[in-house]
N, C-alpha and C positions, 0 to 999 in steps of 0.2 A: 442848477442848469443840468438838463438831461444829457447823458453822454452820447456823443454822435456815434452811430452804428457805422462801422467801416470795415470792409473786408480788404486786406492788404494782399499784394501778391509780388512775386518774383518770377521773371522768365528767362529762359535760355533757349536760343535757337541755333542750331548748328549750320554752318554754311552749306551743308549738303542740300539743305532746303532750296537753294538757289538753283542747284542742278536739277532737282526735280520740278522746278517751277512752282513751288507750294508755299513759298515763304509768306506771300500775301494771305493766302487762305488760312494757314496755321495761326500767323500772328493776329489777324483780326478775329478769328474764332476764340483763341485763348482770352483775348480782351473782352469779348462778349460774355464768356463764361463767368468772368469776375462780375459783370454787370448783372447777370441772371443770379448769381449767388447773393449779391447785394439786395436785389429785389426780394428774394426768399427770406433773407435775414430780417428784412424790415416789415415783412408781412406774416408769412406762415410760421417763421421761426423767431418771431419777436417776443420771446419769453424767457424764463430763466433756464430752460433747457435747450437753449439755442445751439450749443455746441453739437447737438446731433445733426445739425445741417451738414457737417463734415463727415458724418458717418452714413450717409445715404448709400443704398445698395446700388449694384451695377446697372440695373436698368434705369433707375432714377437719374444717375449720372449720364447715361446715354441720352436720356431725355433732355437733360440741361444742355448738353453739347448740341443736340439737335436744335433746341431753341436758339442757341448762340449763333449756329450757322444761318439759319433762316433770317435772323435779324440782322447779321452781318452782311449777308448777301440775298436781300429778298427778291431780286429780280433775276438772279442768275444761279440759283441753286434749288435743287429738289432733294428730298430725303426720304428714307424708308427704314423704319426700325422693326426689329424683331420678326423677320420675315421667313417663311418656310422656304428651304431649298430641297429641290427634288432632281433627280435624274431618271433615266429610263427604267431603273430598277425600283424606284419609288422615292420615299422621304430619306434625306441625307441629315438634315438637322436644321436648326434656326440660327441664321446669322444675325449678328447684334445690329448692324447699322451700315447702310449704303447711301453714299452722297454722290450726286451728279452736280458737278461745279463747272461753270464757265468763266475763264479769266477775262480781263479787259479786252483782249483782242479775240474773244469768242471761241478760243480753244477749250475743248471739253474734256473733263477728267472724271473718271469714275473711282471713288474711293471706297474700298470695302474695309470697314473697321471691325476688328473683333476686340473686345474689351474685357479686362479682368480687374476686380476689385478686392482689395485685401487691407489688413491693418498692419501698419508699419510698426515693428517692434524692436529691432536689433540695431543699435547705434553702430556696431562694429561692421555691419553689412550695408549700410545705407548708401555708400558711395560705390558699391561693387557694380561691375558691368553686367547688366541683365540680358547679355546676348543669348544665353540658352533659354531664358523665359520668352524672349522674342521669337525665337526659333519654334518653340512649343506652340505658341499662339498663332504664329504665321502658318504652321502646318495645318491647324484647324481651318483657317480661313481659307487655305489653298484648296482644301477639299470642296469648300463651298464654290470657289471659283472654277474647279475643274467640272463640278457636276452641271453648272450652267454656262459652260465654255461657249456654246453656240450663241449666248447673248453677249458676252464680253469680248469675243474674238476680234471684232473690228473696232474696238474702243481702247482708249488710253486708260489703263487700269493700274492703281497701286493698291496694295494690301498694307493696311496699317494697324499693327498690334498696339494697343494702348494699355497702361496700366493706371489704376487709381488707388493711391495709397493713402489710407486714413492715419493721421497721426493724433492719437488720444492725448490727454492731458499730460504731456510730457515735455517740459520746457527744454531739457537737454536735447531730446531728440529732434524737437522742432528747430531749435537753434542749428544743430548740425545739418538739418535739411536747407536752412537759409544760407549756410556757408557754402553749400553745393554750387551756388551762382556766383561765387567769387573766386573759385578755384581755377587757376589757369591751366594746369596739366591735370586733367581728370583721369581717374582710373576707368571710368565709364566712356568707352569709345563708340558705343553703339547707338545711344540715344540721340535722335534727331531733334526733339524738342521736348521741354520740360517747363512745367508751370507750377508754382506753389502758391496756394490760397490759404490764407490763415486769419485768425482773430484771437487775440489773447495766447493761450497755450494750446490752441487746437488748429488743426489744419488738414489739408489733403493737397497731395500733388498729382498732377497728371502728367504722364510721360509717354512718349512713343517713338516709333521707328517707321520710316517710309520704305517699303519693300516692293520689288518688281515682282510679279507672279512668276512662278516657275513655268517653263515652256510645257504646254500639253500636247502630249503625243497624239497624233492622228489615229483614230481607231480603224 
């Protein structure tokens, strides 16, 4: 009998998501990401090198998250990927991902994501608090926010740094990542959401933080 193809997952959502009113959005999106990965695993990656599904680059992962959001909220979300950001002086950079989402009451949110992808290698650091990393990525996204502040100023905006960590064929490292979801007192106090997707000895986790933009000074 052919072995069933199955992507497993573990999820951790901090209660802070309730304060941001984004628990529904994050929870449904992460669930849909798992479905998107399962589709890819059964089609494009349905061969002996399937583990490279978890090694997708940053842009591909943003595309998967985009698909997940559109499928989770087909009538109340719109998305924009890899778009140019400019100000009065010219080109500032390329933002990764912008989402406009309306909750069940019709309240509208603008979510500016900035993503970074890397390979997870160090067991001793896997539970560390990525506060400094979030700050670094936040600062990049803040520049995009400030550059086009005239667009954002009347909207409810969150900046969301996210990290996508590939776990290569390393059973000990993957097991350590799985145990993250059972720890009661975490060293990591900054992460608002985290989800681990895995099959066999390979996996990827996606984790991030919800941030309010810094106040933009009037020119």
